[in-house]
C-alpha positions as CSV (number, residue, x, y, z in Angstrom):
1,M,204.5,169.3,93.1
2,A,206.8,171.7,91.7
3,V,208.9,170.9,88.1
4,L,212.3,173.8,87.1
5,I,213.0,173.7,82.8
6,T,216.0,176.2,82.2
7,G,215.2,177.3,79.2
8,G,212.0,176.6,79.3
9,S,210.7,180.0,76.9
10,K,211.7,178.2,73.6
11,G,212.7,174.5,71.5
12,I,212.7,171.3,73.3
13,G,212.0,172.9,76.8
14,R,208.7,174.8,75.8
15,A,207.3,171.3,74.7
16,I,208.8,169.4,78.1
17,A,207.1,172.6,80.2
18,G,204.1,172.3,78.4
19,R,203.8,168.8,78.8
20,L,204.4,168.7,82.9
21,A,202.4,170.8,83.1
22,Q,199.2,169.6,85.8
23,P,196.8,171.9,87.2
24,G,198.1,173.4,90.5
25,M,201.5,172.4,89.4
26,D,204.2,175.8,90.6
27,V,206.3,175.5,86.5
28,F,209.4,177.6,87.2
29,L,210.5,178.5,83.6
30,S,214.4,179.8,83.4
31,Y,215.3,181.8,80.0
32,H,218.5,183.8,79.1
33,S,216.8,186.8,77.7
34,D,213.6,187.0,74.9
35,D,211.4,188.5,76.8
36,T,208.6,187.6,74.3
37,E,209.0,184.1,74.2
38,A,209.1,183.8,77.7
39,L,205.5,185.8,78.6
40,L,204.4,183.7,75.6
41,A,205.5,180.2,77.0
42,A,204.1,181.2,80.2
43,D,201.0,181.5,78.4
44,E,200.2,178.8,77.7
45,I,201.2,177.4,81.0
46,R,198.6,179.1,82.4
47,A,196.4,178.0,80.0
48,L,196.4,174.5,81.4
49,G,195.7,175.3,84.8
50,A,199.7,175.2,86.3
51,V,201.0,178.9,87.9
52,P,204.5,179.8,85.4
53,H,207.2,181.5,87.2
54,L,209.7,183.4,85.4
55,V,213.5,183.3,86.1
56,K,215.4,185.5,83.7
57,A,218.9,183.5,84.0
58,D,222.3,182.9,82.2
59,M,223.6,179.6,82.8
60,G,226.8,180.3,81.8
61,S,226.9,182.3,85.2
62,L,226.9,181.0,88.9
63,A,225.8,184.1,90.3
64,D,222.5,183.6,87.8
65,I,222.1,179.9,88.8
66,E,222.2,181.0,92.6
67,A,220.0,183.8,92.0
68,M,217.4,181.7,90.2
69,I,217.8,179.5,92.8
70,R,216.8,181.6,95.6
71,R,214.4,182.8,93.9
72,I,212.3,179.2,93.3
73,T,213.2,178.7,97.3
74,Q,210.8,182.0,98.1
75,L,208.1,180.1,96.2
76,T,208.8,176.5,96.9
77,D,210.7,174.7,99.6
78,N,210.4,171.1,97.0
79,L,211.6,171.0,93.2
80,D,210.2,166.8,92.0
81,V,211.7,167.3,88.5
82,I,214.6,169.4,87.2
83,V,214.9,169.5,83.3
84,H,218.0,170.7,81.8
85,A,217.2,172.6,79.1
86,A,219.0,175.8,77.6
87,A,222.4,175.7,75.0
88,M,224.5,178.1,74.7
89,A,225.1,177.6,70.7
90,I,228.5,178.8,68.7
91,S,229.5,177.5,65.1
92,G,233.5,176.9,64.6
93,R,236.7,175.3,65.1
94,I,237.5,175.8,68.7
95,T,240.3,176.4,67.7
96,E,239.5,180.0,66.4
97,I,236.5,181.0,69.3
98,D,237.6,183.0,72.0
99,G,238.4,182.1,75.4
100,K,235.6,183.9,77.4
101,S,232.9,182.6,74.7
102,L,234.4,179.0,74.7
103,D,234.5,178.7,78.7
104,N,230.6,180.2,78.9
105,A,230.0,177.9,76.4
106,V,231.7,174.8,78.9
107,A,229.4,176.5,81.6
108,T,226.5,176.7,80.1
109,N,226.4,173.5,78.3
110,G,228.6,171.6,80.2
111,T,228.6,172.5,84.2
112,S,225.9,174.0,84.5
113,I,224.3,170.7,85.6
114,V,226.7,170.6,88.3
115,H,226.2,174.1,90.2
116,I,222.1,173.8,89.5
117,V,221.7,170.9,91.6
118,R,223.9,171.2,94.4
119,E,222.5,175.1,94.3
120,A,218.8,173.2,94.5
121,L,219.6,170.2,97.1
122,P,218.2,171.4,99.4
123,L,214.5,170.5,97.5
124,L,215.6,167.7,96.5
125,R,213.6,164.7,97.9
126,P,213.3,161.2,97.4
127,G,211.4,160.4,94.7
128,A,212.8,163.9,92.6
129,S,214.2,163.3,89.1
130,I,217.0,165.4,87.3
131,I,217.1,165.1,83.8
132,F,220.0,167.3,81.4
133,V,219.1,167.3,77.5
134,T,222.4,166.1,76.1
135,S,223.3,166.2,71.8
136,K,224.6,163.5,68.8
137,G,227.5,166.1,69.5
138,A,228.5,165.2,72.4
139,E,229.0,161.6,71.2
140,R,229.8,162.1,67.7
141,A,232.6,164.7,65.9
142,L,230.2,167.2,64.2
143,T,232.2,169.9,61.9
144,G,231.3,173.3,63.6
145,Y,229.9,171.4,67.2
146,G,233.1,171.6,69.2
147,A,231.9,174.4,71.7
148,L,228.3,172.8,71.8
149,G,229.0,168.8,71.4
150,G,231.9,169.0,73.8
151,P,230.9,170.3,76.7
152,K,227.8,167.9,76.5
153,A,230.0,165.3,76.4
154,L,230.8,166.8,79.8
155,G,227.4,167.0,81.0
156,E,226.4,163.4,80.5
157,H,229.6,162.1,81.9
158,L,229.0,164.6,85.1
159,V,225.4,163.0,85.0
160,R,226.7,160.2,85.8
161,Y,228.7,161.0,88.6
162,L,226.0,163.1,89.9
163,A,223.2,159.7,89.5
164,T,226.0,157.6,91.5
165,E,226.0,160.4,94.3
166,L,222.6,161.0,94.7
167,A,220.9,157.6,94.0
168,G,220.8,156.5,98.0
169,R,219.1,159.5,98.6
170,G,216.1,158.6,95.9
171,I,217.1,160.8,93.1
172,R,217.6,160.3,89.6
173,V,219.9,161.9,87.0
174,N,219.9,160.9,83.3
175,S,220.2,162.5,80.0
176,I,218.0,162.5,76.8
177,S,219.3,163.0,73.7
178,P,217.0,163.4,71.1
179,G,217.1,164.2,66.9
180,P,217.1,166.6,65.1
181,L,214.6,169.5,65.9
182,D,214.2,173.3,64.6
183,T,216.0,174.7,67.6
184,D,217.0,178.6,67.8
185,A,220.8,176.3,68.5
186,R,220.3,174.8,66.0
187,R,220.0,177.4,63.1
188,R,222.6,179.3,65.1
189,M,225.0,176.4,64.3
190,F,223.5,175.6,60.7
191,P,222.4,179.8,59.9
192,D,222.5,178.2,55.8
193,T,221.4,174.9,55.7
194,W,219.7,174.0,58.7
195,Q,216.7,173.1,56.8
196,S,217.7,171.8,54.5
197,R,220.0,169.4,56.6
198,L,216.9,168.8,58.5
199,V,214.9,167.7,55.8
200,D,218.2,165.4,54.6
201,Q,217.4,163.4,57.9
202,T,213.9,163.4,57.8
203,R,214.5,161.4,54.9
204,A,217.1,159.4,56.2
205,N,215.3,158.3,59.2
206,P,213.9,154.5,59.2
207,S,210.9,155.3,60.7
208,G,209.6,157.1,58.6
209,R,209.5,160.6,59.6
210,G,211.5,163.2,61.1
211,V,211.3,163.4,65.2
212,E,209.0,166.1,66.6
213,F,208.5,167.9,69.7
214,D,206.5,165.8,71.4
215,D,208.3,162.3,71.1
216,V,211.1,163.9,73.3
217,A,208.1,165.3,75.6
218,N,207.0,161.7,76.0
219,I,210.0,160.5,77.3
220,V,210.6,162.9,79.1
221,E,206.9,161.9,80.8
222,L,208.0,158.7,81.5
223,I,211.5,159.0,83.0
224,C,210.3,161.1,85.5
225,D,207.7,158.5,86.4
226,P,208.7,156.7,89.5
227,R,208.9,153.7,88.2
228,F,211.5,153.9,87.2
229,T,213.3,153.8,90.2
230,M,216.3,152.0,89.3
231,V,216.7,154.2,85.7
232,Q,220.4,156.6,86.6
233,G,223.0,157.9,84.9
234,Q,221.7,156.2,81.5
235,V,221.0,158.9,77.8
236,F,218.3,158.6,76.1
237,T,218.4,158.5,72.5
238,I,215.1,160.1,70.5
239,D,215.9,160.1,66.7
240,G,213.5,156.8,65.8
241,G,217.3,155.1,64.9
242,L,218.8,158.2,62.0
243,T,221.8,157.7,64.4
244,L,222.1,153.7,64.3
């Protein structure tokens, strides 16, 4: 058994990797640049009895995505799960973000899911599950969030098209939309207010607490269950009812 987690060295991706890891499983963790955190994440996977494989790759680069899948293909002929948790956070008005940065954000946060799936398709068998990590900013226009939320909305729609194209092959494609969490992306998006916003959102949550990484990992584990055969192209919101 083998899984690929993009953005697997930190935050949501790291939590999901830890949940899915099983003894003897190949766990491929792609990460952008933080070697130290990647090595720590690999140690955590190894402690669970799984076999970690680190792949440094920029999800905004088609060449990097192709190289990542080539590396994986050298080590396995099958991927059971792909979780695309990597994200590029740029805060500000989209009309004030330079074109190159905006294009990279759209690629990383949106269209990369198609490139990953296309390149990995020879490794995907019936029963495989693909999960795209999106954001509430894909549904609602949040101040300064356009370069992340807009592409994530694109990614959600691409997931629906991928689901319809791959359902006949027994491959499931869905999205998850976690509520507020302490992630690197959140800190970059709201450098001065991320902590106070998180406190306020926790207090406002009708479930009486904030969302935790384990909550997200729980849902991913559930979606990956083979009994979810007929669940396709859905967005699972994990926020305790905060956005109802």
